[in-house]
DOBAFI-610211 format. One record per residue (C-alpha): z, x, y; residue in three letters. Coordinates in pm, 1 decimal. Example, Ala and Ser with C-alpha at 12.3 -4.5 7.8 and 13.67 -1.06 7.14 Angstrom:
% residues 2
- 780.0, 1230.0, -450.0, Ala
- 714.0, 1367.0, -106.0, Ser
//
This chain:
% residues 466
- 2085.4, -4926.4, -3137.8, Gln
- 1842.5, -4653.9, -3110.6, Leu
- 1583.8, -4887.9, -2964.1, Trp
- 1842.3, -4999.3, -2705.2, Trp
- 1926.3, -4628.7, -2631.4, Tyr
- 1563.2, -4512.2, -2567.4, Leu
- 1512.1, -4806.5, -2319.1, Gln
- 1785.7, -4698.4, -2070.9, Ile
- 1716.4, -4444.6, -1791.8, Pro
- 1741.6, -4077.2, -1867.8, Val
- 2055.1, -4023.9, -1672.7, Lys
- 2218.7, -4292.2, -1853.4, Ala
- 2101.0, -4135.0, -2182.1, Gln
- 2278.2, -3814.2, -2075.8, Leu
- 2599.5, -3990.2, -1989.1, Arg
- 2572.1, -4179.4, -2328.4, Phe
- 2528.5, -3855.6, -2505.8, Leu
- 2865.6, -3726.7, -2393.9, Arg
- 3019.8, -3988.0, -2601.0, Tyr
- 2775.5, -3959.6, -2886.5, Asp
- 3044.1, -3811.2, -3119.5, Ser
- 3230.6, -4142.7, -3113.1, Leu
- 2911.9, -4349.4, -3165.3, Ile
- 2815.9, -4136.5, -3449.7, Leu
- 3161.0, -4171.8, -3620.2, Thr
- 3108.2, -4555.8, -3578.9, Ser
- 2760.3, -4528.5, -3744.7, Val
- 2897.7, -4325.3, -4019.4, Gln
- 3134.6, -4592.6, -4128.1, Thr
- 2828.3, -4812.1, -4217.3, Gln
- 2722.8, -4748.8, -4571.2, Ser
- 2372.7, -4880.2, -4563.2, Ser
- 2055.4, -4653.0, -4585.3, Val
- 1939.5, -4812.1, -4253.9, Gly
- 2248.7, -4702.5, -4069.4, Ser
- 2216.7, -4349.7, -4215.7, Ser
- 1864.0, -4347.3, -4064.1, Cys
- 2006.5, -4464.9, -3716.9, Val
- 2253.7, -4184.3, -3723.1, Arg
- 1990.5, -3917.0, -3797.4, Arg
- 1755.3, -4052.7, -3527.2, Ser
- 2059.8, -4045.4, -3279.4, Leu
- 2123.5, -3694.9, -3355.3, Cys
- 1753.2, -3591.6, -3308.1, Ala
- 1750.0, -3791.0, -2970.4, Ala
- 2060.9, -3610.1, -2869.5, Ala
- 1912.7, -3274.2, -2945.2, Ala
- 1586.1, -3341.4, -2757.0, Leu
- 1745.9, -3503.8, -2447.8, Val
- 2046.1, -3288.1, -2386.2, Ser
- 2053.5, -2939.2, -2563.6, Pro
- 2348.8, -2847.7, -2341.8, Leu
- 2567.9, -3094.5, -2542.8, Lys
- 2598.0, -2832.6, -2818.9, Arg
- 2780.7, -2583.9, -2583.1, Thr
- 3041.9, -2781.6, -2412.3, Ala
- 3239.0, -2445.6, -2351.6, Ala
- 2946.4, -2336.6, -2123.7, Leu
- 2877.4, -2620.8, -1876.1, Pro
- 2555.3, -2652.7, -1662.1, Leu
- 2714.5, -2529.8, -1337.3, Ser
- 2714.7, -2177.0, -1473.8, Tyr
- 2349.9, -2158.7, -1525.3, Met
- 2254.4, -2179.6, -1163.3, Glu
- 1913.2, -2031.4, -1075.1, Pro
- 2064.3, -1806.0, -804.6, Glu
- 2341.0, -1672.2, -1016.4, Leu
- 2286.1, -1325.0, -899.9, Tyr
- 2277.1, -1407.0, -529.9, Arg
- 2491.0, -1187.3, -306.8, Ala
- 2788.4, -1358.7, -129.7, Pro
- 2705.0, -1553.8, 177.2, Ala
- 2928.3, -1334.2, 388.0, Ala
- 2684.1, -1031.2, 394.3, Val
- 2419.1, -1225.2, 595.3, Arg
- 2342.6, -1055.7, 911.8, Gly
- 2521.0, -731.9, 816.4, Met
- 2406.7, -423.3, 1024.7, Ile
- 2618.8, -155.2, 886.2, Ser
- 2617.1, -142.3, 498.9, Leu
- 2940.0, -228.2, 344.3, Asp
- 2889.9, -204.4, -27.5, Arg
- 3220.7, -363.0, -123.7, Glu
- 3121.4, -683.3, 43.1, Ala
- 2878.5, -756.5, -221.2, Phe
- 3130.2, -776.3, -512.8, Ala
- 3166.7, -1114.1, -686.2, Gln
- 3247.4, -1260.1, -1026.1, Thr
- 3000.2, -1465.8, -1234.4, Val
- 3006.4, -1635.2, -1563.1, Thr
- 2730.4, -1531.7, -1811.2, Val
- 2678.4, -1639.3, -2174.7, Pro
- 2752.8, -1405.8, -2465.1, Ala
- 2735.0, -1412.4, -2842.1, Leu
- 3019.6, -1270.8, -3062.5, Arg
- 2838.1, -1038.8, -3311.1, Val
- 2984.7, -845.9, -3596.6, Pro
- 2961.9, -470.1, -3547.8, Lys
- 2779.8, -432.4, -3878.2, Gly
- 2462.2, -617.0, -3763.6, Val
- 2500.3, -530.2, -3391.7, Leu
- 2206.8, -318.0, -3344.9, Asn
- 1989.7, -552.3, -3531.0, Lys
- 2096.9, -847.9, -3335.7, Val
- 2039.2, -658.0, -3003.4, Val
- 1689.8, -572.3, -3104.4, Lys
- 1610.5, -933.1, -3212.6, Ser
- 1735.6, -1088.8, -2889.2, Leu
- 1589.7, -803.3, -2647.9, Lys
- 1393.6, -1065.3, -2446.5, Lys
- 1723.7, -1283.0, -2407.8, Ser
- 1991.8, -1012.6, -2337.1, Thr
- 2126.1, -954.7, -1985.6, Ile
- 1889.2, -708.9, -1766.4, Gln
- 2086.6, -611.2, -1449.9, Arg
- 2106.7, -260.8, -1313.7, Pro
- 2434.4, -81.7, -1438.5, Gly
- 2533.7, -380.2, -1657.7, Val
- 2574.4, -296.0, -2027.0, Pro
- 2445.9, -548.2, -2281.0, Arg
- 2723.9, -488.6, -2531.7, Val
- 3087.4, -502.0, -2448.8, Leu
- 3433.9, -490.1, -2627.3, Gln
- 3568.3, -834.6, -2700.5, Asp
- 3859.3, -915.4, -2473.9, Lys
- 4023.3, -1091.6, -2768.9, Asp
- 4333.8, -881.0, -2857.2, Lys
- 4351.5, -995.5, -3217.6, Ser
- 4291.0, -742.1, -3511.3, Ser
- 3984.4, -944.8, -3605.9, Glu
- 3816.5, -882.4, -3256.2, Ala
- 3799.3, -503.2, -3347.4, Glu
- 3524.4, -601.6, -3594.9, Asp
- 3318.8, -786.6, -3344.9, Phe
- 3137.4, -709.1, -2999.0, Arg
- 3008.3, -937.5, -2727.3, Leu
- 2642.8, -929.8, -2636.0, Val
- 2575.2, -1052.9, -2288.8, Leu
- 2275.1, -1285.3, -2239.8, Leu
- 2052.3, -1359.3, -1946.3, Asp
- 2187.6, -1694.0, -1806.7, Pro
- 1816.7, -1760.1, -1681.3, His
- 1686.1, -1753.9, -2024.2, Arg
- 1988.5, -1879.3, -2250.7, Val
- 2188.1, -2175.0, -2133.2, Ser
- 2283.9, -2313.0, -2486.7, Ser
- 2205.8, -2244.5, -2854.1, Pro
- 1897.5, -2440.9, -2808.7, Gly
- 1753.8, -2196.3, -2568.9, Ser
- 1686.7, -1948.1, -2841.0, Phe
- 1322.3, -1908.3, -2966.0, Ser
- 1257.9, -2004.8, -3327.6, Glu
- 1230.4, -1628.0, -3416.4, Ala
- 1572.5, -1546.9, -3241.2, Glu
- 1747.8, -1850.1, -3416.5, Ala
- 1608.8, -1744.5, -3747.4, Glu
- 1730.1, -1389.3, -3687.0, Ala
- 2078.6, -1504.2, -3604.7, Leu
- 2106.4, -1717.0, -3914.6, Arg
- 1977.6, -1420.0, -4116.7, Ser
- 2253.3, -1210.1, -3984.6, Phe
- 2522.9, -1494.4, -4027.9, Ser
- 2580.1, -1478.5, -3651.2, Val
- 2698.9, -1813.2, -3507.6, Ser
- 2486.5, -1941.9, -3212.4, Glu
- 2801.2, -2070.3, -3026.1, Glu
- 2813.4, -1926.5, -2685.1, Leu
- 3104.0, -1763.8, -2522.8, Gln
- 3183.4, -1745.4, -2146.4, Arg
- 3225.1, -1407.7, -2014.4, Tyr
- 3344.0, -1329.6, -1658.4, Glu
- 3131.8, -1061.4, -1541.2, Leu
- 3208.2, -864.3, -1213.2, Arg
- 2889.8, -776.3, -1023.3, Leu
- 2892.9, -506.4, -745.5, Thr
- 2647.7, -367.0, -497.6, Tyr
- 2538.5, -124.6, -777.6, Asp
- 2425.7, -413.2, -987.6, Asn
- 2196.0, -585.9, -728.6, Leu
- 1832.3, -491.3, -698.2, Lys
- 1697.7, -356.3, -376.1, Thr
- 1511.6, -687.0, -285.8, Glu
- 1830.3, -902.2, -365.7, Glu
- 2043.5, -689.9, -130.1, Val
- 1794.7, -708.6, 158.4, Leu
- 1740.7, -1074.2, 96.3, Ala
- 2095.0, -1150.1, 128.0, Ala
- 2141.7, -946.9, 446.6, Val
- 1832.5, -1034.4, 644.8, Leu
- 1814.4, -1379.6, 822.8, Pro
- 1681.1, -1641.2, 606.5, Glu
- 1327.3, -1726.3, 608.3, Gly
- 1222.3, -1369.3, 728.0, Gln
- 1001.4, -1126.2, 511.2, Asp
- 1198.2, -889.1, 317.1, Val
- 1033.5, -558.8, 242.5, Thr
- 1142.4, -300.8, -20.0, Ser
- 791.5, -139.3, -40.1, Ala
- 763.0, 227.0, 51.2, Phe
- 545.7, 531.1, -16.2, Ser
- 725.4, 815.6, -185.7, Arg
- 642.7, 1180.2, -74.4, Val
- 873.2, 1413.3, -257.0, Gly
- 1218.9, 1327.2, -152.1, His
- 1100.4, 1114.5, 143.3, Ile
- 1054.4, 748.0, 134.8, Ala
- 812.0, 641.3, 399.0, His
- 833.8, 278.3, 525.1, Met
- 634.7, 58.9, 767.0, Asn
- 898.0, -188.2, 901.5, Leu
- 800.3, -481.4, 1104.3, Arg
- 957.4, -565.2, 1433.4, Asp
- 1197.4, -837.7, 1297.3, His
- 1328.1, -564.8, 1050.2, Gln
- 1403.9, -313.5, 1302.6, Leu
- 1771.3, -425.2, 1391.6, Pro
- 1848.8, -375.8, 1021.4, Tyr
- 1646.7, -43.2, 976.5, Arg
- 1947.4, 181.6, 903.8, Asn
- 2090.1, -48.9, 640.0, Leu
- 1740.8, -88.6, 490.1, Ile
- 1711.7, 286.0, 468.8, Gly
- 2038.6, 339.0, 309.3, Gln
- 1960.9, 79.7, 53.2, Val
- 1624.0, 230.0, -28.7, Ile
- 1807.4, 564.4, -62.4, Met
- 2085.8, 431.0, -291.3, Asp
- 1859.6, 242.8, -516.8, Lys
- 1592.9, 524.7, -584.3, Asn
- 1733.1, 841.9, -744.7, Pro
- 1565.5, 1147.4, -596.3, Gly
- 1507.5, 992.6, -241.4, Val
- 1731.9, 1174.8, 10.8, Thr
- 1542.5, 1078.6, 336.5, Cys
- 1396.3, 755.6, 456.3, Val
- 1168.2, 739.6, 747.0, Val
- 991.4, 470.2, 939.9, Asn
- 653.8, 515.3, 1111.7, Lys
- 689.3, 453.5, 1484.5, Thr
- 328.5, 460.2, 1592.7, Asn
- -42.8, 451.0, 1452.5, Ile
- -202.5, 751.2, 1306.2, Ile
- -315.3, 997.9, 1568.7, Asp
- -698.3, 1020.3, 1495.8, Ser
- -719.5, 1383.0, 1594.2, Thr
- -463.7, 1547.1, 1375.1, Tyr
- -400.7, 1242.3, 1144.7, Arg
- -19.3, 1246.4, 1175.9, Asn
- 215.1, 1013.3, 1323.5, Phe
- 560.6, 988.4, 1477.3, Lys
- 839.0, 882.6, 1263.9, Met
- 1221.8, 790.1, 1283.1, Glu
- 1471.1, 891.0, 1015.8, Val
- 1644.3, 576.9, 894.9, Leu
- 1888.4, 737.0, 647.7, Ala
- 1966.2, 1074.3, 482.2, Gly
- 1888.6, 1436.2, 570.4, Glu
- 1628.1, 1520.6, 834.5, Glu
- 1431.8, 1754.3, 601.1, Asn
- 1057.2, 1676.5, 649.3, Met
- 939.0, 1969.6, 418.9, Val
- 829.6, 1778.0, 97.1, Ala
- 726.0, 1916.3, -241.5, Lys
- 482.2, 1696.4, -419.8, Val
- 315.3, 1706.8, -758.3, Lys
- -21.5, 1522.3, -787.5, Glu
- -258.2, 1525.0, -1089.6, Asn
- -94.2, 1849.3, -1216.5, Gly
- -110.1, 2036.7, -873.1, Val
- 197.4, 2126.9, -661.3, Thr
- 176.1, 2097.3, -270.6, Tyr
- 422.7, 2165.9, -4.4, Glu
- 403.8, 2063.5, 357.4, Phe
- 577.6, 1925.9, 665.0, Asp
- 521.4, 1544.2, 615.4, Phe
- 598.8, 1489.9, 1003.6, Ser
- 315.8, 1721.5, 1107.5, Arg
- 32.7, 1685.5, 864.8, Val
- -159.2, 1386.0, 694.2, Tyr
- -49.6, 1290.4, 324.8, Trp
- -124.2, 968.2, 161.1, Asn
- 1.5, 928.0, -213.4, Pro
- -210.9, 626.7, -250.4, Arg
- -529.5, 860.2, -271.8, Leu
- -415.4, 1034.8, -579.1, Ser
- -677.8, 860.8, -784.8, Thr
- -951.7, 920.2, -556.8, Glu
- -865.0, 1283.4, -522.1, His
- -885.2, 1329.0, -898.3, Leu
- -1216.2, 1112.5, -936.9, Arg
- -1405.7, 1329.5, -691.2, Val
- -1268.1, 1663.4, -836.7, Val
- -1365.2, 1570.5, -1189.7, Gln
- -1733.5, 1542.6, -1066.7, Leu
- -1728.7, 1903.8, -943.6, Ile
- -1837.7, 2162.0, -1216.4, Lys
- -1716.9, 2502.1, -1258.6, Arg
- -1921.8, 2756.6, -1038.3, Gly
- -2031.6, 2491.2, -788.4, Glu
- -1946.7, 2520.8, -420.3, Thr
- -1739.8, 2267.3, -225.7, Val
- -1731.1, 2231.1, 150.9, Phe
- -1406.7, 2037.7, 230.8, Asp
- -1443.2, 1980.1, 621.6, Val
- -1118.3, 1770.1, 663.4, Phe
- -913.6, 1953.3, 403.8, Ala
- -573.2, 1861.4, 520.0, Gly
- -311.5, 2045.4, 289.3, Val
- -571.8, 2074.8, 14.3, Gly
- -565.9, 1768.7, -221.1, Pro
- -949.0, 1806.8, -275.5, Phe
- -987.3, 2180.0, -215.5, Ala
- -694.1, 2324.1, -436.2, Val
- -775.8, 2125.9, -747.3, Pro
- -1141.7, 2180.6, -715.4, Ala
- -1074.6, 2567.5, -690.4, Ala
- -827.8, 2538.7, -1009.6, Arg
- -1132.5, 2391.2, -1190.0, Gly
- -1354.1, 2691.7, -1116.6, Gly
- -1527.1, 2587.3, -801.9, Ala
- -1602.3, 2787.9, -486.4, Asn
- -1427.8, 2626.6, -194.6, Val
- -1479.8, 2624.5, 175.5, Leu
- -1189.0, 2440.3, 324.4, Ala
- -1136.5, 2353.2, 692.8, Asn
- -892.8, 2149.5, 900.0, Asp
- -851.2, 2124.6, 1281.4, Leu
- -485.2, 2063.6, 1271.0, Asn
- -297.1, 2408.1, 1285.6, Pro
- -9.6, 2290.3, 1068.0, Glu
- -251.0, 2148.4, 805.0, Ser
- -432.0, 2479.7, 807.4, Tyr
- -99.9, 2671.4, 762.5, Arg
- 2.1, 2449.2, 460.7, Trp
- -341.9, 2451.5, 313.3, Leu
- -336.0, 2840.0, 293.9, Gln
- 34.8, 2801.0, 166.2, His
- -77.3, 2572.2, -115.4, Asn
- -361.2, 2796.0, -210.0, Cys
- -126.4, 3067.6, -265.0, Lys
- 131.1, 2844.9, -419.2, Leu
- -127.1, 2744.8, -689.4, Asn
- -283.3, 3096.6, -714.4, Lys
- -632.9, 3001.7, -604.2, Val
- -641.1, 3181.9, -258.4, Glu
- -922.4, 3413.6, -397.8, Ser
- -1148.6, 3109.7, -463.6, Lys
- -1069.7, 2920.6, -141.7, Val
- -1195.9, 3030.4, 210.2, Arg
- -995.7, 2849.2, 466.3, Thr
- -1082.1, 2765.5, 843.1, Phe
- -928.6, 2617.1, 1138.7, Asn
- -1229.7, 2500.8, 1318.6, Leu
- -1384.3, 2192.0, 1468.9, Asp
- -1574.4, 2020.0, 1178.7, Ala
- -1850.7, 1919.9, 1391.7, Lys
- -1984.6, 2275.9, 1376.0, Thr
- -1943.2, 2300.7, 1000.8, Lys
- -2148.7, 2200.3, 695.7, Val
- -2020.4, 1861.4, 565.4, His
- -1947.4, 1786.6, 205.1, Val
- -1612.6, 1616.6, 142.2, Val
- -1558.1, 1398.6, 451.0, Met
- -1212.0, 1220.5, 416.7, Asn
- -1166.4, 1086.4, 770.7, Leu
- -1242.8, 723.4, 723.6, Pro
- -1201.7, 622.4, 1082.5, Ala
- -1464.5, 874.9, 1213.5, Leu
- -1636.2, 1060.4, 909.1, Ala
- -1967.8, 840.0, 931.3, Leu
- -2023.2, 959.4, 1289.4, Glu
- -2020.8, 1317.8, 1187.5, Phe
- -2316.4, 1282.2, 951.1, Leu
- -2572.4, 1356.4, 1230.9, Asp
- -2434.2, 1714.5, 1207.9, Ala
- -2664.2, 1764.4, 913.7, Phe
- -2982.9, 1707.7, 1112.4, Arg
- -3172.9, 2030.6, 1125.6, Gly
- -2887.8, 2238.2, 1013.9, Leu
- -3111.3, 2475.5, 836.6, Leu
- -3451.0, 2610.9, 957.5, His
- -3606.7, 2737.5, 644.2, Gln
- -3753.1, 2469.9, 398.7, Asp
- -3670.1, 2546.7, 46.7, Pro
- -3931.4, 2556.8, -235.3, Ser
- -3755.4, 2300.8, -437.6, Cys
- -3507.5, 2033.4, -419.3, Asp
- -3234.5, 2197.3, -630.2, Glu
- -2885.8, 2297.6, -517.9, Asn
- -2884.7, 2055.6, -230.9, Leu
- -2522.2, 1981.0, -116.7, Pro
- -2357.7, 1656.4, -239.5, Thr
- -2176.6, 1460.6, 29.2, Val
- -1861.8, 1237.1, -15.5, Tyr
- -1836.4, 1047.8, 319.4, Cys
- -1544.6, 800.2, 354.6, Tyr
- -1525.6, 508.2, 587.5, Gly
- -1368.9, 174.1, 657.7, Phe
- -1571.9, -158.5, 647.6, Ser
- -1486.0, -500.6, 745.5, Lys
- -1818.9, -638.4, 651.4, Asp
- -1870.8, -915.7, 402.9, Asp
- -2086.3, -659.9, 191.1, Ser
- -1904.2, -325.9, 242.1, Pro
- -2145.9, -143.2, 30.0, Glu
- -2449.3, -230.1, 208.1, Lys
- -2261.7, -169.6, 543.1, Asp
- -2171.8, 173.7, 444.8, Met
- -2528.3, 249.8, 344.0, Val
- -2675.1, 116.0, 674.3, Gln
- -2421.3, 311.7, 896.2, Arg
- -2461.9, 630.3, 701.4, Ala
- -2845.4, 613.3, 715.3, Ser
- -2819.2, 545.4, 1086.9, Ser
- -2621.4, 844.9, 1148.8, Ser
- -2823.0, 1078.5, 930.3, Leu
- -3150.5, 941.4, 1078.0, Gly
- -3268.3, 905.4, 713.2, Phe
- -3281.7, 595.0, 487.4, Ser
- -3029.5, 640.1, 191.4, Leu
- -3147.0, 314.9, 24.9, Glu
- -3168.5, 378.6, -356.0, Asp
- -3052.3, 731.6, -291.2, Arg
- -2676.5, 695.9, -281.0, Cys
- -2390.4, 531.1, -456.5, Ser
- -2102.0, 351.6, -287.3, Val
- -1724.8, 341.0, -439.6, His
- -1450.9, 119.8, -343.9, Phe
- -1144.0, 333.3, -277.7, Val
- -874.9, 72.4, -191.7, Arg
- -793.1, -218.0, 12.4, Asn
- -635.0, -98.6, 359.3, Val
- -574.7, -440.1, 515.6, Ala
- -696.3, -783.6, 481.6, Pro
- -1078.0, -772.9, 503.6, Asn
- -1072.3, -400.2, 560.6, Lys
- -1172.4, -189.3, 277.1, Asp
- -1191.4, 192.5, 243.6, Met
- -1522.4, 308.3, 78.0, Met
- -1687.4, 628.0, -33.4, Cys
- -2069.3, 672.9, -3.7, Val
- -2181.8, 971.0, -208.7, Arg
- -2540.8, 1119.0, -183.7, Phe
- -2734.0, 1425.4, -224.5, Thr
- -2823.6, 1559.9, 137.0, Leu
- -3188.7, 1502.2, 172.8, Pro
- -3392.3, 1814.9, 240.0, Lys
- -3587.5, 1599.9, 504.2, Glu
- -3254.1, 1583.8, 707.7, Val
- -3132.5, 1939.2, 627.7, Leu
- -3467.1, 2099.8, 724.5, Phe
- -3616.9, 1868.7, 992.2, Cys
- -3734.8, 2164.1, 1179.5, Gly
- -3873.5, 2135.7, 1534.2, Gly
- -3682.5, 1829.1, 1603.9, Gln
- -3338.0, 1962.2, 1660.9, Glu
- -3354.8, 1930.8, 2027.3, Gln
- -3395.5, 1539.2, 2013.4, Thr
- -3141.4, 1530.8, 1726.4, Gly
- -3369.4, 1276.5, 1547.7, Glu
- -3536.6, 1307.1, 1212.3, Cys
- -3763.9, 1051.9, 1037.2, Ser
- -3589.2, 734.0, 993.3, Phe
- -3721.4, 449.5, 761.1, Thr
- -3563.4, 129.4, 868.4, Lys
- -3388.1, -91.8, 591.2, Gln
//
């Protein structure tokens, strides 16, 4: 009988297994040892081919992959209607004695339900007196569809706590609050279109870069982002490219209050600024910290494109003497404010000038900074007696070259009029776009550039081609 069973198609095997209890009963009536072996073999085959057989009370239809998909009626919604997302789904559950509840939940931590706002443990709906001694532990239907879905360790734990592996069906009501951001947006936007839930957090402001096809839903997207992220009270969308002069951009408020004055804490330093009128990029936090940690107490820092102070303020807090400049009057105002806020105003001299006329050290304007390096040529007219105390320059730039490190060195050398080969280091900061990297070239300003006397009029110093 077993040989015949294994020859038939898998689908037929599954249909056959629905009636395996009748067949096993028939086999059991045979008293021979061979019949007993056949019975055990059929049991093993049943367990391997159809683990769902052991949970007749929880059919396969309840284990759909898109169990948490929002109702189809919300597709194309423009104005957010939270009530429209409510639905009832069936999930598996285990009936667990209260005495071992905590131990069981800990043992099944990978298999219990993980949904926003959904508790893993609930009161048993059974009204009997015995039910008071039990609780229902809700399980993730994507991981558990039958007793056979438990790992060996989980099954052993259940046996050790004398907990039956029989699964219960629990009718769970899901609401808008129980859905994740991407689930809500994927249900609302037209099928096949990109869904974005990514944003930059700047204090209480969530800053998004929506694509054209998402704009009709922008207010709904803003409201969902605000709902799902505690502390976000304003969501904005960038409406144009960054202005290369003041490095700010126009923005549209999608949801929440129109309060653009943000308070941010980065690397232990507090900053305040009007996000709509200055430049701030939270993705540069690591780079700010990296550079500041290279500056020693008592050293002097020239921050030419200082913004609101992400380099200048922590450098001053670390004991450096800082000269910080920014062309944007709003950035300059908030730079001064942040110096006072962090009690380093006595260590930072602030300027609101054109950086072209100033000495460059930290040059965080990737789109243009390399072009400013020629300002170092012949800046000073008295040759020092030694090479000590020459400024260290951190110059940022974008590169689309296949070898961005080499590209940065060549462009910096060309602008300086002096070869930086083997005299600098290049650091990868971040990927800005496909095939576009933000890099930082670090070098000690050569005295041959800084003191190239007699050649200032031509603007050219000695330059060794690479």
